VOZAGU-492946 format. One line per field, with one value per residue (C-alpha): residue in three letters; x, y, z. Coordinates in nm, 2 decimals, m for minus. Layout:
BEGIN
type: [ALA:...]
u: [X:...]
v: [Y:...]
w: [Z:...]
This chain:
BEGIN
type: [MET:ILE:SER:PHE:PHE:TYR:VAL:ILE:LEU:ARG:LEU:LEU:LEU:LEU:GLY:GLY:LEU:LEU:THR:ILE:THR:VAL:LEU:PHE:SER:ALA:SER:ALA:ALA:SER:ALA:ARG:GLU:GLN:ILE:VAL:TRP:GLU:GLY:VAL:GLU:THR:PHE:GLU:ASP:VAL:LYS:SER:GLY:ILE:VAL:ILE:GLY:PRO:PRO:GLN:GLN:GLU:ARG:ASN:VAL:ASN:PHE:THR:THR:VAL:VAL:ASN:PHE:ARG:TYR:VAL:GLU:GLU:VAL:ASP:SER:GLU:GLY:ARG:ARG:ARG:PHE:ILE:SER:ARG:LYS:ILE:ARG:TRP:THR:VAL:THR:GLY:ARG:SER:GLU:VAL:TYR:MET:VAL:ARG:GLY:GLU:ARG:LYS:LEU:VAL:GLU:ARG:VAL:ASN:CYS:ASP:ASN:VAL:GLY:ASP:GLU:LEU:GLU:LEU:GLY:PRO:SER:ARG:ASP:VAL:GLY:SER:ILE:THR:PRO:ASP:GLN:ALA:ASP:ARG:LEU:LYS:VAL:LYS:CYS:ASP:GLU:TRP:SER:TRP:VAL:LYS:GLN:ALA:PRO:GLY:ARG:ALA:LEU:PHE:GLY:TYR:TRP:PRO:ALA:TYR:PRO:GLU:ASN:ILE:ARG:ILE:PRO:LYS:PHE:VAL:ARG:LYS:ASP:CYS:TYR:SER:GLU:PRO:PRO:PRO:GLU:ARG:PRO:GLY:TYR:THR:TYR:ARG:VAL:GLY:ILE:GLU:ARG:GLU:PHE:ASP:VAL:VAL:MET:ASP:VAL:LYS:THR:ASP:SER:GLY:SER:ASP:TYR:PHE:LYS:PHE:VAL:PRO:GLY:PRO:ARG:GLU:LYS:VAL:TRP:PHE:SER:VAL:ARG:SER:SER:ILE:PRO:VAL:HIS:LEU:GLN:PHE:GLN:LEU:GLU:LYS:VAL:SER:ARG:PHE:PRO:GLY:TYR:ALA:THR:ASN:ALA:ASP:VAL:ASP:ASP:ALA:PHE:PHE:TYR:ARG:TYR:THR:LEU:ASP:HIS:LEU:LYS:GLU:ARG:GLY:TYR:PRO:ASN:ASN:GLY:PRO:ASP:LEU:ILE:PHE:ASP:PRO:LYS:ASP:PHE:GLU:ASP:THR:GLY:VAL:TRP:LYS:ARG:THR:ALA:TRP:ASP:LYS:VAL:GLU:THR:VAL:GLU:LEU:VAL:THR:SER:ILE:SER:VAL:PRO:VAL:THR:ALA:LEU:ASP:PHE:GLY:ALA:TYR:GLY:ARG:LEU:LYS:ALA:VAL:ALA:THR:PRO:ARG:CYS:GLY:PRO:GLY:LYS:GLN:VAL:LYS:ILE:ARG:VAL:GLY:GLY:GLN:GLU:ARG:GLN:PHE:VAL:THR:ILE:PRO:MET:ASP:GLU:ASP:GLY:ASN:LEU:ILE:ALA:ASP:ARG:MET:ASP:LYS:TYR:LYS:GLY:ASP:PRO:GLY:ARG:ASP:ASP:ASP:GLN:VAL:PRO:LYS:GLY:ASN:GLY:ILE:ALA:GLY:ASP:GLY:PHE:THR:ALA:PHE:GLU:GLU:TYR:ARG:GLY:PHE:ILE:ARG:SER:GLU:GLY:ASN:CYS:SER:GLU:PRO:LYS:LEU:ASP:PHE:HIS:PHE:ARG:THR:ASP:PRO:THR:LYS:LYS:ASP:LEU:PHE:ILE:ALA:PRO:GLU:ASN:ALA:ASP:LEU:ALA:SER:ILE:ALA:ARG:LYS:PHE:GLY:ASP:ALA:THR:GLY:LEU:THR:VAL:TYR:LEU:ILE:CYS:PRO:ARG:HIS:TYR:ASN:ASN:LYS:ARG:VAL:VAL:ASN:PHE:THR:LEU:GLN:ASP:GLY:GLY:ILE:ARG:GLU:TRP:GLU:GLY:LYS:ILE:ILE:SER:GLN:ALA:GLU:PRO:GLN:HIS:GLY:ILE:SER:LEU:ALA:VAL:GLU:GLY:LEU:GLU:GLU:LYS:LEU:GLY:PRO:PRO:LYS:TYR:LEU:THR:GLY:SER:VAL:GLY:ALA:GLN:TYR:PRO:ASP:LEU:LEU:GLU:GLY:LEU:GLY:SER:ASN:ILE:VAL:LEU:LEU:GLY:GLN:GLU:ARG:SER:LEU:VAL:LYS:LYS:SER:VAL:PHE:GLU:ASN:HIS:TYR:LEU:HIS:HIS:LEU:GLY:HIS:ALA:VAL:GLY:ILE:ARG:HIS:HIS:GLY:GLN:GLU:PRO:LEU:ASN:ASP:VAL:VAL:ILE:LEU:ASP:THR:SER:CYS:ARG:ASN:LYS:ASP:ASP:GLU:GLU:GLY:THR:VAL:ASN:GLY:LYS:GLN:ALA:CYS:ARG:ILE:VAL:ILE:THR:SER:ILE:ALA:LEU:ARG:GLY:GLY:ALA:SER:SER:GLY:ASN:GLN:ASP:CYS:PRO:MET:LYS:ARG:TYR:HIS:ASP:ASP:GLU:TRP:TYR:VAL:PRO:PRO:GLY:PRO:SER:LEU:VAL:PRO:ALA:GLY:GLU:VAL:THR:PHE:ARG:GLY:ARG:ARG:ASN:ASP:GLY:THR:ALA:PHE:GLU:GLU:ARG:LEU:PRO:GLY:PHE:ARG:VAL:VAL:ARG:LEU:LYS:LYS:TYR:GLU:ARG:GLU:LEU:ASP:PRO:PRO:GLY:VAL:GLY:LYS:PHE:CYS:THR:SER:ASN:LYS:GLY:THR:GLY:ILE:ASN:ALA:LEU:PRO:GLY:ASP:GLN:ASN:HIS:ALA:GLY:ASP:SER:THR:ARG:VAL:CYS:ALA:GLU:GLN:ILE:CYS:VAL:ASN:ASP:VAL:ARG:CYS:PRO:ARG:PRO:THR:PRO]
u: [17.57:17.56:17.84:17.93:18.28:18.40:18.74:18.88:19.20:19.39:19.67:19.88:19.75:19.85:19.99:19.66:19.49:19.28:19.01:18.85:18.55:18.42:18.11:18.08:17.79:17.78:17.49:17.47:17.31:17.17:17.38:17.71:17.78:17.74:17.87:17.74:17.98:17.83:18.01:18.12:18.46:18.52:18.82:18.89:19.17:19.19:19.50:19.56:19.85:20.09:20.35:20.55:20.80:20.93:20.70:20.49:20.21:19.94:19.74:19.41:19.25:18.91:18.76:18.54:18.48:18.22:18.20:17.91:17.97:17.80:18.02:17.86:18.13:18.07:18.26:18.25:18.27:18.65:18.69:18.76:18.63:18.52:18.31:18.00:17.88:18.06:17.84:17.96:17.82:17.99:17.98:18.26:18.22:18.47:18.70:19.07:19.26:19.61:19.66:19.98:20.10:20.37:20.43:20.10:19.96:19.71:19.63:19.39:19.34:19.03:18.86:18.50:18.35:17.98:17.96:17.72:17.81:17.55:17.55:17.82:17.83:18.20:18.10:18.25:18.61:18.84:19.02:18.80:19.00:18.99:18.82:18.80:18.93:18.57:18.50:18.81:18.69:18.36:18.54:18.70:18.59:18.43:18.50:18.48:18.81:18.84:19.10:19.10:19.38:19.41:19.64:19.78:19.62:19.60:19.69:20.02:20.07:20.38:20.27:20.12:19.78:19.51:19.50:19.18:19.07:19.09:18.97:18.74:18.93:18.78:18.71:18.91:18.81:18.95:18.78:18.77:18.52:18.48:18.84:19.03:19.39:19.55:19.73:20.10:20.35:20.39:20.34:20.05:19.93:19.65:19.51:19.22:19.01:18.67:18.45:18.11:17.90:17.56:17.30:16.93:16.78:16.40:16.13:15.81:15.50:15.17:14.86:14.57:14.30:14.45:14.79:14.92:15.01:14.65:14.51:14.74:14.56:14.78:14.74:14.97:15.20:15.04:15.31:15.36:15.64:15.84:16.07:16.38:16.57:16.90:17.08:17.41:17.49:17.44:17.43:17.08:16.98:16.61:16.50:16.16:16.10:15.83:15.68:15.39:15.45:15.09:15.06:14.91:14.80:14.43:14.21:14.14:14.43:14.78:15.06:15.05:15.12:14.80:14.91:15.23:15.05:14.75:14.96:15.25:15.50:15.69:16.02:15.94:15.85:16.19:16.35:16.16:15.92:15.75:15.39:15.49:15.73:15.74:15.42:15.61:15.92:16.16:16.07:16.38:16.23:16.22:16.59:16.75:16.94:17.27:17.41:17.15:17.05:17.20:16.94:17.06:16.75:16.36:16.37:16.68:16.80:17.06:17.18:17.51:17.62:17.57:17.24:17.04:16.70:16.54:16.21:16.18:15.89:15.76:15.56:15.29:15.23:14.93:14.59:14.66:15.03:15.17:15.51:15.71:15.99:16.30:16.60:16.96:17.17:17.55:17.75:18.08:18.29:18.08:17.89:17.52:17.22:16.85:16.65:16.40:16.05:15.76:15.42:15.15:15.39:15.46:15.81:15.82:16.09:15.93:15.64:15.38:15.27:14.98:14.88:14.75:14.71:14.48:14.71:14.46:14.67:14.42:14.46:14.29:14.13:13.91:13.66:13.42:13.70:13.79:13.81:13.93:14.07:13.97:13.60:13.33:13.01:12.82:12.45:12.27:12.06:11.98:11.90:11.90:12.07:12.43:12.65:12.92:12.99:13.31:13.54:13.73:13.72:14.09:14.00:13.72:13.95:14.22:13.95:13.88:13.94:13.65:13.57:13.29:13.14:13.46:13.61:13.83:14.06:14.23:14.40:14.06:13.99:13.95:13.97:13.70:13.67:13.36:13.14:13.21:12.86:12.69:12.70:12.87:12.82:13.05:12.89:13.07:12.80:12.86:12.71:12.54:12.19:12.30:12.48:12.15:11.99:12.28:12.22:11.85:11.93:12.11:11.80:11.57:11.78:11.93:12.28:12.54:12.62:12.95:13.00:13.34:13.51:13.63:13.99:13.89:13.88:14.09:13.99:13.81:13.59:13.77:13.74:13.98:14.24:14.55:14.57:14.40:14.63:14.93:14.84:14.83:14.56:14.74:14.99:15.16:14.95:14.62:14.38:14.34:14.17:13.92:14.01:13.83:13.80:13.50:13.36:13.18:12.91:12.94:12.63:12.61:12.36:12.40:12.44:12.25:12.34:12.05:12.25:12.17:12.43:12.63:12.84:13.12:12.88:12.81:13.00:12.91:12.75:12.40:12.25:11.97:11.76:11.54:11.73:11.42:11.24:11.52:11.61:11.67:11.68:12.06:12.22:11.95:11.67:11.66:11.61:11.31:11.00:10.70:10.46:10.54:10.91:10.85:10.68:10.98:11.21:11.03:11.06:11.43:11.48:11.27:11.47:11.81:11.68:11.53:11.85:12.06:11.83:11.92:12.29:12.26:12.06:11.70:11.46:11.12:10.82:10.71:10.66:10.73:10.42:10.31:10.43:10.36:10.11:9.81:9.47:9.21:8.91:8.65:8.74:9.06:9.10:9.35:9.36:9.72:9.63:9.67:9.37:9.41:9.27:9.37:9.24:8.98:8.87:8.92:9.21:9.42:9.79:9.87:10.17:10.39:10.22:10.21:9.96:10.03:9.97:9.85:10.15:10.37:10.64:10.38:10.23:10.30:10.40:10.33:10.60:10.88:11.13:11.14:10.77:10.75:10.64:10.52:10.46:10.18:9.87:9.64:9.59:9.42:9.17:9.11:8.95:8.98:9.12:9.40:9.43:9.73:9.63:9.98:10.17:9.96:10.01:9.89:9.80:9.68:9.70:9.86:9.69:9.88:9.72:10.03:9.98:10.20:10.23:10.39:10.40:10.34:10.23:9.85:9.61:9.24:9.09:8.83:8.88:9.12:9.11:9.28:9.58:9.51:9.86:9.75:9.69:10.04:10.32:10.68:10.80:11.07:11.02:11.19:11.24:10.95:10.98:10.66:10.47:10.15:10.01:9.95:9.80:9.65:9.74:9.52:9.21:8.89:8.75:8.83:9.01:9.30:9.56:9.81:9.76:10.03:10.39:10.56:10.90:11.00:11.28:11.45:11.49:11.70:11.97:12.32:12.64:12.91:13.11:13.28:12.97:12.66:12.55:12.58:12.24:12.02:11.76]
v: [10.36:10.30:10.09:9.94:9.94:9.73:9.79:9.61:9.76:9.65:9.88:9.89:10.17:10.23:9.88:9.74:9.65:9.89:9.73:9.95:9.82:10.04:9.98:10.22:10.28:10.52:10.68:10.92:11.26:11.45:11.77:11.67:11.32:11.26:10.95:10.85:10.65:10.48:10.27:10.18:10.18:9.95:9.99:9.72:9.74:9.43:9.35:9.19:9.07:9.34:9.34:9.65:9.68:9.74:9.79:9.49:9.63:9.48:9.67:9.54:9.70:9.62:9.89:9.90:10.21:10.20:10.50:10.51:10.75:10.89:11.09:11.26:11.32:11.54:11.50:11.78:11.75:11.78:11.50:11.72:11.57:11.73:11.62:11.82:11.64:11.43:11.30:11.06:10.92:10.69:10.48:10.39:10.11:9.92:9.95:9.99:9.95:9.95:9.72:9.74:9.57:9.73:9.54:9.52:9.81:9.73:10.01:10.03:10.30:10.24:10.41:10.32:10.42:10.41:10.69:10.76:11.05:11.27:11.28:11.53:11.71:11.78:11.98:12.03:11.95:11.81:11.61:11.35:11.39:11.77:11.90:12.23:12.28:12.29:11.96:11.81:11.90:11.74:11.42:11.37:11.06:11.12:10.84:10.81:10.78:10.66:10.51:10.26:10.24:9.99:10.08:10.37:10.71:10.91:10.83:10.66:10.46:10.64:10.77:10.46:10.54:10.32:10.33:10.43:10.60:10.97:11.09:10.96:10.89:11.01:10.70:10.65:10.47:10.33:10.39:10.05:9.80:9.47:9.40:9.23:9.22:8.97:9.10:9.18:8.97:9.20:9.08:9.24:9.43:9.32:9.51:9.42:9.63:9.53:9.74:9.64:9.81:9.91:9.63:9.61:9.31:9.30:9.07:9.16:9.03:9.05:9.11:9.09:8.83:8.60:8.59:8.29:8.52:8.65:8.29:8.15:8.05:7.88:7.51:7.22:7.17:7.46:7.65:8.00:8.09:8.41:8.51:8.73:8.87:9.06:9.26:9.08:8.74:8.75:8.52:8.52:8.46:8.43:8.48:8.42:8.64:8.71:8.37:8.25:7.95:7.87:7.54:7.26:7.33:7.42:7.57:7.22:7.00:6.93:6.81:6.43:6.12:6.16:6.51:6.39:6.11:6.31:6.58:6.35:6.52:6.22:6.38:6.66:6.41:6.25:6.59:6.64:6.92:7.01:7.10:7.46:7.47:7.76:7.78:7.88:7.70:7.63:7.26:7.05:6.85:7.16:7.22:6.88:7.00:7.09:7.23:7.51:7.55:7.55:7.52:7.62:7.63:7.62:7.99:8.04:7.92:8.06:7.99:7.80:7.98:8.32:8.36:8.62:8.48:8.22:8.12:8.01:7.82:7.89:7.61:7.66:7.40:7.57:7.68:8.02:8.05:8.40:8.56:8.77:8.71:8.92:8.86:8.98:8.98:8.97:9.03:8.86:9.15:9.36:9.32:9.23:9.46:9.42:9.29:9.55:9.41:9.55:9.43:9.53:9.79:9.94:9.91:9.73:9.61:9.26:9.06:8.92:8.55:8.52:8.84:9.07:9.43:9.52:9.38:9.16:8.84:8.68:8.61:8.89:8.63:8.52:8.81:8.68:8.72:9.08:9.32:9.27:8.91:8.92:9.00:8.75:8.90:8.61:8.71:8.40:8.28:8.59:8.38:8.60:8.88:8.81:8.80:8.55:8.18:8.21:8.18:8.47:8.55:8.43:8.10:8.05:8.13:7.90:7.64:7.30:6.93:6.68:6.33:6.20:5.97:5.77:5.84:5.54:5.66:6.00:5.97:6.02:6.35:6.66:7.04:7.30:7.67:7.81:8.11:8.40:8.53:8.22:8.08:7.74:7.46:7.15:6.82:6.49:6.22:5.87:5.68:5.73:5.78:6.05:6.21:6.22:6.39:6.64:6.74:6.77:7.00:7.23:7.24:7.30:7.59:7.75:7.69:7.56:7.22:7.04:6.68:6.60:6.32:6.34:6.38:6.70:6.88:6.84:6.65:6.96:6.98:7.29:7.32:7.60:7.43:7.49:7.86:7.85:7.58:7.75:8.07:8.26:8.53:8.79:8.79:9.09:9.32:9.17:8.95:8.61:8.41:8.51:8.56:8.23:7.90:7.78:7.44:7.17:6.92:6.54:6.34:5.99:5.71:5.70:6.00:6.32:6.68:6.91:7.22:7.53:7.64:7.79:7.47:7.57:7.52:7.15:6.90:6.58:6.44:6.50:6.15:5.92:6.05:5.74:5.43:5.21:5.44:5.41:5.05:4.84:5.13:5.18:5.23:5.03:5.27:5.39:5.04:4.97:4.97:4.88:5.16:5.12:5.15:5.47:5.63:5.53:5.68:6.02:5.99:5.92:6.22:6.45:6.36:6.45:6.76:6.88:6.84:6.98:7.28:7.32:7.30:7.62:7.81:7.72:7.69:7.51:7.70:7.80:7.69:7.32:7.09:7.04:6.71:6.54:6.80:6.80:6.86:6.99:6.81:6.55:6.29:6.14:6.12:5.84:5.49:5.56:5.88:5.85:5.96:6.15:6.44:6.80:6.97:6.70:6.73:6.47:6.54:6.36:6.34:6.32:6.09:5.98:6.22:6.59:6.86:7.08:7.45:7.73:7.89:7.63:7.38:7.19:7.50:7.66:7.51:7.14:7.05:7.24:7.00:7.21:7.16:6.91:6.57:6.23:6.24:6.48:6.32:6.62:6.96:7.27:7.39:7.77:7.97:7.96:7.63:7.57:7.81:7.79:7.70:7.72:7.44:7.19:6.89:6.58:6.29:5.97:5.60:5.43:5.15:4.90:5.04:5.22:5.57:5.87:6.24:6.49:6.86:6.95:7.24:7.26:7.37:7.40:7.26:7.44:7.22:6.96:6.74:6.43:6.49:6.34:6.20:6.04:6.38:6.50:6.34:6.42:6.75:6.70:7.01:7.35:7.54:7.78:8.13:8.26:8.18:8.08:7.75:7.49:7.13:7.04:7.39:7.55:7.34:7.53:7.56:7.30:7.09:7.34:7.18:7.46:7.75:7.99:7.96:8.20:8.18:8.16:7.91:8.07:8.39:8.21:8.04:8.14:7.94:8.20:8.08:8.42:8.65:8.45:8.53:8.26:8.09:8.10:7.83]
w: [6.52:6.89:7.05:7.39:7.53:7.82:7.99:8.29:8.43:8.74:8.86:9.17:9.39:9.76:9.76:9.63:9.30:9.09:8.88:8.61:8.43:8.15:7.94:7.64:7.41:7.11:6.92:6.62:6.62:6.32:6.26:6.43:6.52:6.89:7.07:7.41:7.63:7.93:8.17:8.52:8.68:8.98:9.20:9.46:9.71:9.93:10.14:10.47:10.69:10.59:10.87:10.93:11.21:11.45:11.63:11.52:11.30:11.07:10.81:10.66:10.36:10.21:9.99:9.68:9.47:9.19:8.95:8.70:8.41:8.10:7.86:7.55:7.29:6.98:6.65:6.40:6.02:6.04:6.29:6.59:6.91:7.24:7.53:7.57:7.89:8.15:8.43:8.71:9.03:9.27:9.58:9.82:10.08:10.30:10.59:10.65:10.98:11.13:11.43:11.65:11.96:12.17:12.48:12.66:12.47:12.18:11.94:11.65:11.39:11.17:10.87:10.77:10.45:10.35:10.10:9.81:9.59:9.41:9.04:8.93:8.59:8.50:8.20:7.85:7.79:7.53:7.80:7.97:8.30:8.32:8.64:8.83:9.19:9.31:9.14:9.28:9.63:9.56:9.45:9.79:9.97:10.30:10.55:10.93:11.12:11.47:11.70:11.99:12.24:12.53:12.83:12.64:12.60:12.28:11.93:11.91:11.59:11.50:11.16:11.02:10.89:10.74:10.36:10.19:9.86:9.93:9.59:9.32:8.99:8.66:8.45:8.12:7.81:7.48:7.15:6.99:6.87:7.05:7.16:7.43:7.53:7.76:8.07:8.02:8.21:8.51:8.86:9.04:8.73:8.49:8.20:7.97:7.74:7.60:7.37:7.24:6.99:7.11:7.07:7.10:7.29:7.33:7.47:7.28:7.45:7.26:7.47:7.22:7.27:7.02:7.18:7.38:7.67:7.70:7.66:7.93:8.26:8.51:8.60:8.66:8.36:8.17:7.98:7.84:7.60:7.58:7.30:7.30:6.99:6.99:6.72:6.81:6.97:7.34:7.64:7.79:8.15:8.25:8.61:8.77:9.07:9.33:9.25:9.46:9.68:9.78:9.97:9.75:9.39:9.43:9.71:9.85:9.72:9.85:9.63:9.66:9.46:9.27:9.16:9.00:8.83:8.71:8.55:8.43:8.66:8.80:8.71:8.96:9.22:9.18:9.23:9.55:9.44:9.78:9.87:9.91:9.61:9.36:9.16:8.84:8.74:8.45:8.41:8.39:8.10:7.88:7.93:7.88:7.57:7.75:7.43:7.44:7.80:8.15:8.42:8.76:8.98:8.96:8.89:8.67:8.33:8.08:7.74:7.70:7.37:7.23:7.05:6.86:6.94:7.16:7.32:7.68:7.84:8.19:8.35:8.61:8.89:9.06:8.94:9.11:9.01:8.99:8.94:8.70:8.45:8.38:8.16:8.13:7.81:7.81:7.49:7.41:7.54:7.77:8.09:8.08:8.06:8.13:7.84:7.73:7.79:7.59:7.70:7.46:7.33:7.67:7.81:8.14:8.39:8.39:8.25:8.49:8.46:8.39:8.21:8.48:8.37:8.66:8.92:9.10:9.09:8.85:8.48:8.28:8.05:8.34:8.31:8.59:8.85:8.78:9.07:9.43:9.47:9.84:9.77:9.87:9.73:9.58:9.57:9.44:9.61:9.82:10.13:10.45:10.26:10.37:10.06:10.00:10.06:10.26:9.96:9.81:9.44:9.43:9.59:9.35:9.06:9.20:9.20:9.37:9.32:9.33:9.20:8.98:9.24:9.29:9.63:9.62:9.34:9.39:9.05:8.88:9.06:8.84:8.88:8.84:8.91:9.07:8.99:9.23:9.18:9.31:9.66:9.68:9.93:9.95:10.06:10.11:10.08:10.21:9.92:9.58:9.72:9.96:9.67:9.48:9.78:9.80:9.44:9.50:9.80:9.56:9.34:9.64:9.78:9.47:9.62:9.39:9.56:9.48:9.58:9.72:9.91:10.27:10.13:9.96:10.29:10.60:10.91:11.04:10.73:10.61:10.23:10.17:10.39:10.17:10.23:10.57:10.72:10.55:10.73:10.40:10.41:10.20:9.91:9.74:9.97:9.86:10.06:9.90:10.18:10.45:10.82:10.90:10.71:10.52:10.61:10.42:10.53:10.58:10.48:10.63:10.67:11.04:11.28:11.34:11.32:11.42:11.49:11.29:11.04:10.88:10.83:11.08:11.37:11.29:11.50:11.32:11.01:10.89:10.91:11.02:11.31:11.33:11.24:11.26:11.01:10.75:10.83:10.52:10.28:10.27:9.93:9.74:9.80:9.45:9.32:9.53:9.31:9.53:9.63:10.00:9.93:9.72:10.02:10.23:9.98:10.01:10.39:10.35:10.12:10.34:10.64:10.48:10.30:10.62:10.82:10.54:10.56:10.93:10.84:10.63:10.90:10.82:11.12:11.12:10.99:11.33:11.69:11.77:11.83:12.18:12.33:12.66:12.79:13.02:12.86:13.10:12.96:13.05:12.79:12.65:12.27:12.24:12.39:12.48:12.67:13.05:13.25:13.58:13.77:13.81:14.13:14.15:13.78:13.52:13.27:13.00:12.97:12.60:12.56:12.27:12.03:11.93:11.86:11.55:11.63:11.40:11.23:11.39:11.26:11.06:10.89:10.56:10.22:10.23:9.98:10.17:10.33:10.65:10.72:11.01:10.90:11.01:11.39:11.45:11.61:11.66:11.51:11.63:11.37:11.29:11.56:11.94:12.04:12.29:12.59:12.81:13.17:13.33:13.50:13.67:13.89:13.72:13.94:13.78:13.75:13.47:13.27:13.47:13.79:13.93:14.05:13.96:14.01:13.76:13.70:13.33:13.11:13.11:12.83:12.82:12.50:12.30:11.99:11.88:11.57:11.46:11.22:10.88:10.79:10.47:10.33:10.42:10.22:10.31:10.17:9.91:9.69:9.69:10.02:10.05:9.93:10.10:10.42:10.24:10.34:10.08:10.07:10.41:10.53:10.26:10.31:10.41:10.76:11.02:10.76:10.76:10.97:11.06:10.81:10.70:10.84:11.07:10.88:10.51:10.45:10.15:10.34:10.61:10.40:10.50:10.42:10.49:10.79:10.82:10.82:10.91:11.27:11.53:11.53:11.84:11.93]
């Protein structure tokens, strides 16, 4: 049978107190009984203000000596005892000094100790305190001595030396079961003996797929329970350590009033739980029974009485919460010891919360997030070949907050985790119609589009703002957020954002380019049922899909149409064209119109939102057509009779045909995956308006603010 013994002994030594604390344990062997005694002896000598004189002198002593020991005692069949092993190791720390004033002379003699002894095997003996001369020499305490003398040379303290422990004492013990004795009535002397039989205290944590520990994934108010059992009654203290304190509680959500309401945590709001508070806590509501529990902090609870078994709940307050749990058991008579923790049968110093056997800060249950938490390798859609969407696997695991179309009520927001294999894009639409277009944009590009409210990113449109604004890029040596933030897109009825993405390069909202074109549509567009209104709806959708395409890096299908150019020809093709002459020859200045070019912005797939729409007046049919003629000076007279002169690009026309707009509905389909022309761009002969495109839209998509190259015009 194994036992623990605890002895505290205070003796007067060198005018000070000696405290001996001994913890014993015993275990049986097979042939002969062997008892293992383990313990620690602590000697403390603290004195000050000791005046000796004359001359006037003061002595200050403050030393601590700690001796850890392990004695193995053997008992034969006739009850004879002998020690077959005696191992000790020790530390001595502290300082002692003598201070004297003699006239104007001030003298100090000081001893400093900061000494760690190696483990020393004292060897077999029937007497626990028996040592050899060599061992006695090794047990001498090595401290630094020095003196300081002002206005008096040399060492002149007249034989008064600082007191300090010169030798390590061999610890003693008492063979008794759990026992204590009050100190005798002697001034300056206390004596107490405590002996405790060996006990077994274990926290067994199951890790199979059916266990609560495996199933636990952190989130506000989610709990996981841990049970401890002991072979004897003990006092238990539970400690959370290395707990994350990520700002907010999700990748894009701060701790606010809605947080406390949504997760029924008003009691934590009353206690002042902060935005960067610990993500794992001992919830005060779980420890209100003061007859069982004493809660001292967010990270510490202990039992009030001695117990043989108990379960303790740990509460998460963040969807990415991480930390670890340890426990200490203290018996009635002896000092405490670490609770043995077995995780899946393997002994550990602590248990991680959540279960994280691969050490990537992510709950093992979440298979799709395995691997490096800092990776950003989303592949779908392929786009321009640059992987990732600007969010790390950890941020996608920690998840996001969004609403279900109700941006006026934060309490109705909900949490979701994203797929680290698919590229995500966050869009904040101004109304329900724009929300519908944002969803359609996701279908058209293959991006996973999430609708959020302006409150779901910061005032700089940063979606992963909690870690980014908090300056937390790494935790526990692992990257959890990229070097730069990832932005979302604002979608508004009014405004215009024609800059090429990724989203970080946008400076405003994607909105209406031509207010007169969209006038009267507003939020009721879906309810309009007349044919003319339906055409306008497609124009509306095309406009936003087109500019959202720009926001993720997609350019037009090719060269822009020609506008406001000089056509060197003998006849004008439009009543609004302005006639003039170039070098004495008649010419036309084509105004407020455009000419679609072969392979230009109006070419390619007719249903693609990026194909230019609605303002082309002319197109160049297949074959030789427009030939650049350089910059020319165009002199003419306007229809009102006024003369003017202007330098403009010049072209010589071979053939030019009227653009048939009625055959070209707005593109509201998927973004093109090839350059093949369709619709009016696949018609035969001169009816083919612009032919195949120069660029393929799907191969330009890039949403990653960290890796996407800066776009060029």
